[in-house]
Structure formats: C-alpha cells, structure tokens
C-alpha positions in Angstrom: 0.0 0.0 0.0 2.8 2.4 0.9 4.5 1.9 -2.6 1.2 2.5 -4.4 0.7 5.7 -2.5 4.3 6.8 -3.1 5.1 6.8 0.6 8.5 5.7 1.9 8.7 2.0 2.5 9.1 0.7 6.0 12.1 -1.0 7.5 11.8 -4.7 6.5 14.2 -6.0 9.2 12.7 -8.4 11.8 11.7 -6.7 15.1 12.2 -9.8 17.2 11.0 -13.4 17.5 7.4 -14.7 17.5 5.5 -17.9 18.2 1.9 -19.0 18.0 0.2 -21.8 19.9 -3.2 -23.1 18.6 -5.8 -23.7 21.3 -7.6 -26.9 20.4 -10.7 -28.5 21.8 -11.3 -26.2 24.8 -9.8 -22.9 26.0 -7.3 -23.0 28.9 -7.7 -20.4 31.7 -7.4 -17.0 30.0 -5.9 -15.3 33.0 -3.2 -18.0 33.4 -2.1 -17.6 29.7 -2.1 -13.8 29.9 0.0 -13.9 33.1 2.9 -15.0 30.9 4.7 -11.8 29.8 4.2 -11.0 26.1 1.3 -13.4 25.6 -1.6 -12.3 23.6 -5.0 -14.1 23.6 -7.1 -14.7 20.4 -10.4 -16.4 21.0 -12.7 -17.3 18.1 -16.0 -17.6 19.9 -16.5 -21.2 18.8 -18.1 -23.9 20.9 -15.5 -26.3 22.3 -15.3 -29.7 20.4 -12.5 -32.2 20.4 -9.9 -31.2 17.8 -11.5 -27.9 16.9 -9.4 -24.8 16.9 -11.1 -22.4 19.3 -8.3 -19.8 19.5 -4.6 -19.2 19.6 -2.0 -17.5 21.7 0.8 -15.4 20.3 4.1 -14.4 21.9 6.6 -11.8 20.8 10.0 -11.1 22.3 13.3 -9.5 21.1 15.3 -12.3 22.8 14.9 -15.8 21.3 15.8 -17.7 24.5 13.4 -15.6 26.6 10.6 -16.2 24.0 11.2 -20.0 24.2 11.0 -19.9 28.0 7.7 -18.0 27.8 6.4 -20.4 25.1 7.1 -23.3 27.5 5.2 -21.5 30.3 2.1 -21.1 28.0 2.4 -24.7 26.9 2.4 -25.8 30.6 -0.8 -23.8 31.2 -2.5 -25.4 28.1 -1.4 -28.9 29.3 -2.7 -28.3 32.8 -6.1 -27.3 31.3 -6.4 -30.7 29.5 -5.9 -32.8 32.7 
C-alpha cells in the first residue's frame, strides 16, 4: 500500500521473534495464559469440540531464549487445562 501511495517504504528487518500456539478442543484459563509476559489471547467464539481450533495465543520477544521460556510456560498452562 505504501508503494502504491508513493510513501517511503518501512524497514523490513525483523523486530524480534514470534511464536503461536493453537488452542484446540477447549480454552485454557485465559488469566493464566495472559499472566505470561508478552502473551496475547485470540479467542474465536466457537463452541468447544475435540480437535476444533477455538483460538490461539501469540508471543513476541526481542530475545529468542526468553521467548522460548515464555512459550514453554504457556504450553504448561495449556497442558494443565487438559488434565
């Protein structure tokens, strides 16, 4: 769009690292997911059903190792919700 309008193009360099986790079947506790720094909640408003994608969680961080640690924390919350 910027090129079509003749505006200067933005900086294409990456701004950090990102990850996404699909939420399948049923939603984990929202507050527990959002307690992880940098986590963002995306709920689709669908009825829970086995195997159905009902939402996703995204994480962004400038530091890859820190992002992976936060990703594991969200995965743990999701796993606890399935027990």
